[in-house]
MARTORDO-59498 format. One line per 2 residues: their letters; for each residue x, y, z of C-alpha. Coordinates in Angstrom, 3 decimals, always signed. Each point is the difference from the previous one (the first is absolute). Example, Ala and Ser with C-alpha at 12.3 -4.5 7.8 and 13.67 -1.06 7.14 Angstrom:
residues 2
AS) +12.300 -4.500 +7.800 | +1.370 +3.440 -0.660
***
This chain:
residues 491
ML) +2.197 +13.779 +11.479 | -1.214 -3.740 +0.402
FN) -3.667 -1.344 +0.679 | +1.478 -1.651 +2.533
SY) +1.210 +2.818 +1.866 | -1.782 +2.183 +3.008
IF) +1.137 +3.110 -1.584 | -2.680 -1.249 -3.324
IF) -2.470 -1.704 +2.076 | -0.093 +2.576 +3.333
AF) +0.851 +2.910 -2.416 | -0.310 +0.221 -3.803
LP) -2.576 -2.093 -0.355 | -2.599 +2.081 +2.168
IT) +0.934 +3.405 -0.849 | +0.070 -0.909 -3.975
LV) -3.872 -1.520 +1.196 | -1.571 +2.658 +1.950
LF) +1.212 +3.016 -2.138 | -0.713 -2.012 -3.307
FG) -4.044 -0.376 +1.132 | +0.115 +3.074 +1.951
LA) +0.794 +2.099 -3.468 | -2.548 -2.264 -1.690
KL) -2.721 +0.682 +2.432 | +0.305 +3.389 -0.697
RL) -0.306 -0.596 -3.307 | +3.630 +0.838 -0.754
LR) +0.507 -2.918 -2.657 | +2.554 +1.494 -1.806
LA) +2.059 +0.843 +3.306 | -0.714 -3.458 +1.190
TI) +1.706 -1.607 -3.318 | +2.662 +2.691 +0.442
WL) +0.701 -1.263 +3.393 | +0.358 -3.223 +0.009
AI) +2.283 +0.647 -3.391 | +2.120 +1.990 +2.356
AS) -0.349 -3.109 +2.982 | +0.690 -2.736 -2.859
LC) +3.073 +2.056 -0.906 | +1.335 +1.081 +3.716
FY) -0.588 -3.719 +0.575 | +2.274 -1.008 -3.016
GY) +2.569 +2.562 +0.946 | +0.352 -0.925 +3.819
WN) +2.073 -2.899 -0.803 | +2.677 +2.314 -1.522
IA) -0.691 +3.745 -1.669 | +2.326 -0.574 -2.529
YL) -2.080 -2.630 -1.896 | -2.772 +2.876 +0.089
PL) +0.966 +1.796 -3.202 | +0.716 -2.863 -2.101
LL) -3.864 -1.421 +0.676 | -1.281 +3.742 -0.690
LS) +2.230 -0.235 -3.417 | -1.640 -3.306 -0.950
IL) -3.450 +1.039 +0.494 | +0.289 +3.508 -1.715
GN) +2.110 -1.200 -2.851 | -2.863 -2.959 -0.437
YS) -2.562 +2.410 +0.649 | +1.077 +2.566 -2.460
IG) +0.698 -3.050 -3.374 | -3.061 -1.841 +1.237
RQ) -1.605 +3.543 -0.791 | +1.145 +0.179 -3.020
IE) -0.249 -3.326 -1.157 | -3.962 +0.620 +0.762
RT) +0.057 +3.351 -1.830 | +1.696 -1.792 -3.384
KP) -1.895 -1.899 -2.555 | +0.317 -4.075 +0.756
QT) +2.207 -2.048 -2.078 | +1.842 +3.101 -1.859
PR) +3.802 +0.404 -0.077 | -0.067 +2.280 +2.632
AK) -2.194 -1.901 +2.611 | +2.725 -3.425 -0.380
GL) +2.576 +2.763 +0.281 | -1.295 +1.520 +3.512
LW) -0.833 -3.725 +1.274 | +3.444 -0.888 -0.094
LG) +1.150 +2.926 +1.436 | -2.139 -0.902 +2.873
IA) +1.343 -3.414 -0.072 | +3.557 +0.935 -0.043
FN) -0.497 +2.433 +2.331 | -1.247 -2.644 +2.713
LG) +2.573 -2.771 -1.493 | +2.791 +2.799 +0.646
II) -1.004 +0.853 +3.876 | -0.424 -3.072 +0.743
GY) +3.561 -1.284 -2.177 | +2.034 +2.001 +1.611
YK) -1.031 +0.083 +3.702 | -0.443 -3.724 -0.047
YA) +1.863 -1.656 -2.541 | +3.288 +2.439 -0.801
TF) +1.941 -1.545 +3.066 | -1.002 -3.586 -1.171
FV) +0.812 +0.431 -3.558 | +3.137 +1.884 +0.258
SS) +1.136 -3.023 +2.327 | -1.575 -2.742 -2.476
LN) +2.764 +1.425 -2.588 | +2.765 +0.476 +1.924
SI) -0.155 -4.098 +1.084 | -0.962 -0.863 -3.613
LG) +2.405 +2.060 -1.761 | +2.658 -0.231 +2.143
IE) +0.254 +3.609 +0.708 | +0.126 +2.805 +2.719
LT) -2.783 +2.682 -0.289 | -1.129 +1.948 +2.749
VP) -3.135 -0.908 +1.789 | -2.424 +2.546 +0.371
KI) -0.820 -0.020 +3.778 | -3.891 +1.079 -0.135
IL) -2.869 +0.277 +2.281 | -2.977 -2.197 -0.939
PL) -2.749 +2.039 +0.888 | -2.684 -1.691 +1.726
AI) -2.846 -1.265 -2.267 | +1.283 +0.771 -2.939
SF) -0.903 -3.089 -1.806 | -3.588 +0.241 +0.906
YS) -0.744 +3.751 -1.135 | +1.989 -0.555 -2.649
FT) -2.351 -2.747 -1.552 | -2.663 +1.739 +1.076
QI) +0.391 +2.501 -2.605 | +1.455 -1.733 -2.583
AY) -3.945 -1.406 -0.231 | -1.022 +3.209 +0.428
IV) +1.997 +1.199 -2.853 | -1.157 -2.958 -2.423
DA) -3.221 +0.246 +0.916 | -0.158 +3.483 -1.119
YR) +1.401 -0.461 -3.316 | -2.820 -3.056 -0.506
GE) -2.517 +2.951 +0.575 | -1.507 -1.325 +3.498
TK) +0.710 +2.816 +2.211 | -1.462 +2.951 -1.744
AY) -3.288 -1.257 +1.638 | +0.765 +0.501 +2.780
RY) +0.354 +3.945 +1.369 | +2.772 +0.450 +2.433
NL) +2.434 +2.382 +0.793 | +4.050 +0.672 +1.580
IS) -1.565 -0.673 +3.604 | -1.818 -3.582 -0.866
YS) +2.821 -1.329 -2.033 | +2.915 +0.888 +2.714
LF) -2.745 -1.934 +2.878 | -0.465 -2.116 -3.032
IS) +3.739 -1.124 +0.189 | +0.913 +0.985 +3.597
FF) -3.074 -1.811 +1.717 | +1.478 -0.719 +3.299
PQ) -1.872 -2.978 +0.754 | +1.478 -1.935 -3.560
LI) +3.533 +2.867 -0.763 | +2.736 -3.057 +1.703
AG) -1.132 -3.047 -0.505 | -2.877 -0.098 -2.272
PI) -2.596 -0.965 -1.104 | +1.156 +1.167 -3.681
LR) -3.022 +2.488 -0.987 | -1.526 +0.574 -3.826
YD) -0.906 +3.462 +0.029 | -4.227 -0.955 -0.304
EL) +0.592 -1.932 +3.642 | +0.206 +3.176 +1.790
LP) -0.496 +3.010 -2.103 | -3.896 -0.411 +0.108
QL) -0.222 -1.304 +3.086 | +1.898 +3.543 +1.120
RR) -2.995 +1.603 -1.209 | -2.367 -1.385 +1.327
LR) -2.471 +1.945 +3.163 | -0.032 -3.621 +1.661
HF) +3.999 +0.276 +0.054 | -0.155 +3.431 +2.121
LW) -3.130 -1.812 +2.385 | +1.244 -0.850 +3.495
NP) -1.164 -4.045 -0.263 | +0.012 -2.226 +3.352
KN) -0.477 -2.917 -1.997 | +2.927 +0.567 -2.065
MS) +2.063 +1.151 +2.958 | -0.797 -2.987 +2.198
LG) +1.017 -2.016 -2.893 | +2.749 +1.594 -0.709
LT) +1.529 +0.116 +3.653 | -0.529 -3.846 +0.095
LF) +1.232 -0.845 -3.757 | +3.071 +1.860 +1.726
TL) +0.122 -1.814 +3.098 | +0.359 -3.301 -1.699
GL) +2.977 +1.380 -2.001 | +1.463 +1.872 +2.288
FK) +0.138 -3.457 +2.227 | +1.207 -2.300 -3.361
KV) +2.992 +2.633 +0.243 | +0.566 +0.283 +3.827
AI) -1.051 -3.200 +1.092 | +0.802 -2.321 -2.528
AD) +2.959 +1.097 -3.029 | +2.304 +1.666 +2.570
NL) +0.293 -3.149 +2.119 | +1.352 -1.368 -2.736
SP) +2.406 +2.253 -0.757 | +2.453 -1.570 +2.501
WV) -0.570 -3.290 -1.703 | +1.143 +1.109 -3.551
SP) +2.744 +2.056 +0.698 | +2.719 -2.554 +1.166
IF) -0.689 -2.601 -2.222 | +0.150 +2.496 -3.336
TH) +3.097 +1.627 +1.776 | +1.426 -4.046 +0.088
AD) -1.114 -1.513 -3.343 | +3.147 -1.553 -0.488
SV) -0.053 -1.825 +3.438 | -3.697 -0.674 +0.820
TF) -1.031 -3.608 -0.144 | -3.459 -1.874 -1.805
LE) -1.911 +0.555 +2.803 | +0.878 +4.293 +0.440
AW) -0.044 +0.527 -2.825 | -3.802 -1.141 -0.671
VG) -0.739 +2.291 +3.151 | +1.482 +2.977 -1.751
AL) -2.070 -0.374 -3.161 | -2.759 -0.770 +1.396
SY) +0.245 +2.291 +3.160 | +0.821 +3.213 -2.989
TF) -2.882 -1.759 -2.106 | -2.831 +1.039 +2.938
QL) +2.188 +3.051 +0.741 | -0.285 +1.573 -2.870
YF) -3.944 -0.980 -0.106 | -1.061 +1.413 +3.060
DF) +1.975 +3.069 -0.641 | -0.681 +1.041 -3.190
SG) -4.346 -1.527 +0.700 | +0.425 +1.766 +2.939
YS) +1.068 +3.362 -1.456 | -2.592 -0.062 -2.559
DM) -2.870 -0.766 +2.577 | +1.022 +3.106 +1.673
AI) +0.358 +2.036 -3.662 | -4.095 -1.160 -0.502
GL) -0.726 +0.836 +3.190 | +1.360 +3.511 +0.226
GW) -1.663 -0.064 -3.245 | -3.235 -1.125 +1.370
ML) -0.160 +3.164 +2.790 | +0.350 +2.123 -2.486
NI) -3.043 -1.068 -1.816 | +2.711 -1.630 -2.987
HL) +0.019 -3.332 -1.567 | +3.189 -1.132 -0.871
PI) +0.892 -3.068 -1.842 | +0.711 -3.341 +1.927
NF) +3.638 -1.141 -0.756 | -0.229 -3.437 +1.712
NS) -2.463 -3.156 -0.205 | +1.499 -2.539 +1.667
PY) +3.212 -0.899 -2.740 | +1.251 -2.799 +2.558
KA) -3.832 -1.877 -1.143 | +1.029 +0.085 -3.801
TS) +0.032 -2.669 -1.644 | +2.541 +0.717 -3.163
IT) +2.396 +2.778 -0.177 | -2.484 +2.235 -2.578
DF) -2.715 -0.419 +3.099 | +2.978 +0.884 +1.896
WR) +0.626 +3.302 -1.544 | -3.729 +0.773 +0.332
RW) +0.135 -0.029 +2.882 | +3.033 +1.954 +1.647
HI) +0.600 +3.382 -1.008 | -2.987 +0.109 -1.882
TL) +0.446 +3.729 -1.114 | +3.580 -0.564 -1.256
SN) -0.774 -3.243 -1.132 | -2.942 +2.468 -1.883
FL) +2.618 +2.347 -1.176 | +2.128 -2.277 -2.020
RD) -2.530 -1.483 -1.481 | -1.815 +2.761 -1.844
YL) +3.415 +2.259 -0.382 | +2.643 -2.408 -1.097
YI) -0.957 -3.610 -0.597 | -3.519 +1.019 -2.025
PL) +1.845 +2.561 -1.851 | +3.058 -2.501 -0.983
GG) -2.883 -1.890 -1.417 | -1.384 -2.299 +2.566
NR) -1.049 -3.352 -1.093 | -1.300 +1.456 -3.451
KG) +3.217 -0.939 -2.290 | -0.090 -3.617 +0.812
PR) +1.911 -2.444 +2.431 | +3.417 +0.884 -0.090
RQ) -0.666 +4.253 +0.270 | -1.996 -0.863 +2.672
SI) +2.827 -1.997 +2.002 | +2.277 +2.854 -0.841
NL) -2.196 +3.025 +1.152 | -0.408 -1.952 +3.562
LI) +3.307 +0.309 +0.362 | +0.723 +3.414 -0.674
TM) -2.548 +0.698 +2.271 | +1.099 -2.052 +2.568
LL) +3.344 +1.386 -0.168 | -0.983 +3.228 +0.123
GG) -2.463 -0.196 +2.243 | +3.007 -1.372 +2.823
LW) +2.417 +2.391 -1.106 | -2.886 +2.195 +1.028
HG) +0.385 -1.108 +3.501 | +3.634 +1.173 +0.485
AG) +2.949 +0.224 -1.554 | +1.462 -3.273 +0.155
WT) +1.179 -3.475 -1.863 | -1.931 -1.274 +2.692
FV) -3.584 +1.567 -0.923 | +1.043 -0.430 -3.921
VW) +0.609 -3.894 +0.382 | -3.278 -0.019 +2.506
GG) -2.122 +1.422 -2.583 | +1.483 -1.711 -2.514
LH) -0.581 -3.549 +1.579 | -3.945 +1.014 +0.392
GL) +0.324 +1.430 -3.450 | +1.273 -4.285 -0.841
FL) -2.800 -1.295 +1.925 | -2.756 +1.960 -1.195
II) +1.410 -1.459 -3.398 | -0.252 -3.472 +1.272
NR) -3.354 +0.822 +1.316 | -1.366 +0.973 -3.142
FW) +1.507 -3.009 -1.573 | -1.635 -2.677 +2.279
QQ) -3.131 +1.857 -0.435 | +0.112 -0.805 -3.635
LQ) +1.010 -3.524 +0.826 | -3.355 -0.457 +1.582
IS) +1.145 -2.036 +2.615 | -1.836 +0.579 +3.434
IP) +1.533 -0.883 +3.265 | -1.417 -0.103 +3.803
KF) -0.695 +3.211 +0.960 | +2.745 -0.567 +2.949
LG) +2.675 -0.516 -2.106 | -0.494 +2.411 -2.103
WL) -0.210 +2.346 +3.692 | +3.207 -1.802 +1.021
IT) +2.413 +0.641 -3.410 | -1.467 +3.853 +0.039
FV) +0.391 +0.829 +3.420 | +4.059 -2.089 -0.027
AV) +0.473 +1.636 -2.897 | -0.831 +3.974 +1.833
VA) +2.086 -1.263 +2.517 | +2.857 -1.156 -1.703
SW) -0.025 +3.295 -2.050 | -0.517 +2.602 +3.100
VL) +4.020 -1.713 +0.868 | +1.272 +2.141 -2.586
FR) -2.020 +3.029 +0.724 | +1.383 +0.120 +3.482
SP) +3.376 -0.877 -0.421 | +2.508 +2.790 -0.206
TL) +1.576 -2.004 -2.956 | -0.418 -2.622 -2.573
GE) +2.664 -1.845 +1.685 | -1.822 -0.375 +2.909
GI) -3.008 -0.530 -0.555 | +0.798 -2.869 -2.328
AI) +1.842 -1.140 +3.110 | -3.585 +0.123 +2.196
LQ) -1.234 -2.016 -2.876 | +2.862 -2.914 -0.264
AM) -1.056 -0.197 +3.713 | -3.474 -0.139 -0.600
VG) +0.217 -3.055 -2.088 | +2.560 -2.069 +1.355
IK) +2.958 +0.738 -2.490 | +2.281 +1.002 +3.851
PM) -0.088 -2.328 +2.458 | -2.760 -0.473 +1.611
VL) -0.341 +0.056 +3.288 | -3.505 -0.550 +2.524
PT) -0.548 -0.007 +3.891 | +0.035 -2.920 +1.873
AY) -3.158 +0.186 +1.505 | -1.044 -1.374 -3.791
QP) +2.269 -2.958 -0.501 | -2.400 -2.154 +1.465
IL) -1.787 +0.730 -2.939 | +2.364 +0.970 -2.922
GW) +3.259 -2.582 +0.942 | -0.679 -1.855 -3.061
LT) +1.564 +2.770 -1.451 | +3.208 -0.262 +1.229
PL) +1.574 -1.863 -2.757 | -0.938 +2.777 -2.166
GV) +2.525 +1.973 +1.768 | -2.702 +1.911 +2.285
EF) +1.805 +1.039 +3.526 | -1.980 +0.265 +2.781
KG) +1.233 +2.583 +2.873 | -1.806 +1.847 +2.743
WL) -1.754 +2.914 +0.188 | +2.627 +1.963 +1.357
EF) +2.286 -0.846 -3.322 | -2.600 +2.747 -1.818
PY) +0.474 +2.887 +0.971 | -1.911 +2.422 -2.646
LP) -3.198 -1.563 +0.894 | -2.159 +2.188 +2.021
PL) +1.179 +0.300 +3.664 | -3.587 -1.263 +1.224
GG) +1.022 -3.446 -1.315 | -0.612 -1.757 -3.491
QK) -3.022 -1.964 +1.254 | -1.861 +3.040 +1.082
SF) +1.225 +2.008 -3.061 | -1.246 -3.206 -2.209
LI) -3.506 -0.064 +1.610 | -0.128 +3.974 -0.387
LV) +0.898 -0.255 -3.649 | -2.822 -2.721 -0.171
FL) -2.257 +2.297 +1.093 | +0.796 +2.772 -2.040
LL) -0.313 -2.351 -3.031 | -3.702 -1.084 +1.459
VV) -1.017 +4.194 +0.188 | +1.015 +0.802 -3.048
TQ) -1.405 -2.804 -2.016 | -3.005 -1.143 +2.061
CP) -0.881 +3.030 +1.739 | -2.155 +3.520 -1.827
NT) +1.830 +2.272 -0.866 | -0.557 +3.762 +1.267
QQ) -2.160 +0.758 -3.128 | -2.534 -3.156 +0.632
IM) +0.260 +1.246 +3.968 | -1.048 +3.459 -0.905
EQ) -2.956 -1.358 -1.981 | -1.260 -1.626 +2.320
FK) +0.811 +2.886 +3.133 | -2.818 +1.363 +2.383
PT) +0.475 +2.723 +2.053 | -0.751 -2.483 +3.215
WW) +0.913 +0.563 +3.939 | +1.799 -3.129 -0.067
VA) +2.124 +1.355 -3.419 | +0.358 +2.858 +1.237
AI) +1.851 -1.633 +3.124 | +2.352 -2.374 -2.046
IT) +1.505 +2.857 -2.379 | +0.435 +2.465 +2.942
SL) +2.146 -3.114 +1.919 | +1.960 -0.310 -3.447
AV) +0.525 +4.699 +0.010 | +1.247 -0.397 +3.730
FC) +1.971 -3.049 -1.047 | +1.561 +1.865 -3.180
LL) +0.348 +2.948 +1.822 | +1.532 -1.104 +2.947
SL) +2.664 -1.955 -2.731 | +1.300 +3.195 -1.998
NQ) +2.745 +0.647 +2.712 | +2.336 -1.803 -3.059
VS) -1.222 +1.564 -2.793 | +0.966 -1.538 -3.934
EF) -0.588 +0.627 -3.390 | -1.829 -1.488 -2.388
LY) +1.301 -2.767 -2.458 | -0.954 +1.778 -2.908
FQ) +1.214 +3.222 +0.514 | +3.369 -0.834 -1.159
F) -1.470 -0.693 -3.594
***
């Protein structure tokens, strides 16, 4: 069940809200919590009922291990054994379902053998709920969960809470469990409902009006990586850069908005990442909850920056390589993570030199590096990604439209060719010049305009605001004839 579907908007969501607040009004708070947990499991099972038993097994296993750790004296061999059992339990599940095929096929390719490649269906959201529960197990070992009263029902809701289950944000126990026990969580709040509906609509607009319309611009170029021109490669790279941003940030806005409707505040996952002036700044803004998880549960335990510059660089590289692998079982994701690890190491080295550069130049270098890395992230294979990057830097023969020949004709002796727009078959069908203007407009939007969080901070429920949001909602609802999944569902 997708957020951007009629069945969710007109059936699941209103039924869930009415029953939850109806039970709460009757003072049946425990039953209201049970209902919300059941609704969340139904939301997940709607995708494929075969996914549900694995999720339930994961919840029950982690809850049992976490409770056993809480009852064990901290820092004892038994506590450490339970910690590693919990981590192994989660990594075993995600390793088998997400990475078994990748590892076996890689071994076959490297060693020249023919091991049978298992055909395994990747369960939806397995990366998100596995990482959430690894964090819970580690926090239980640290003794941080004992202060919170929770049972199997509230823990199940913490893991399966439908607004964030499929694609985040990745939650920690202390970000949700305490809220589930507060009385105001069960009280109908018109202000939170209006804020939630507004943010949900803005997120839906990002997905339907922008991300989905950019998808046809991306696919032809990445499908024909070996034959795209300089111009087409850049259009494809930038189109995917904005498609991914508006798709994922749109989902995150919708998730936070749904949380507000239920008086739950989920953590912000995006903070204008394309405004970043360094790669470190980018990772403080992009997929913030994943960045925090990797920092707190991988980078710092590895030693962080406490063991000297060389060890810090190694820790950064390991963290980002594993972060890349988290996104997908493929070498493109590993290389993408490795690139960002190298970017972070270079950025740290540059900071140590204490050489300042103009803010615009810092932004430009960061943005181009991010765009280039997204090419590998999106490409089916490393070879195809490298082919597009080669076209982007002009290694392949450079072909430009004849419309630019009066201005750039001096490049002809350098091997640049000029051809008509029809000679660029992979550009968007609306035309090259119009597509350029749209991409420039989107660049201005993501770098100069306030983000949705900033908009919501200034939100006031006036009639003209209601008219705008209603118009956007009607447009989105009329555009849901072809429902598409969110990009991060595949991770």
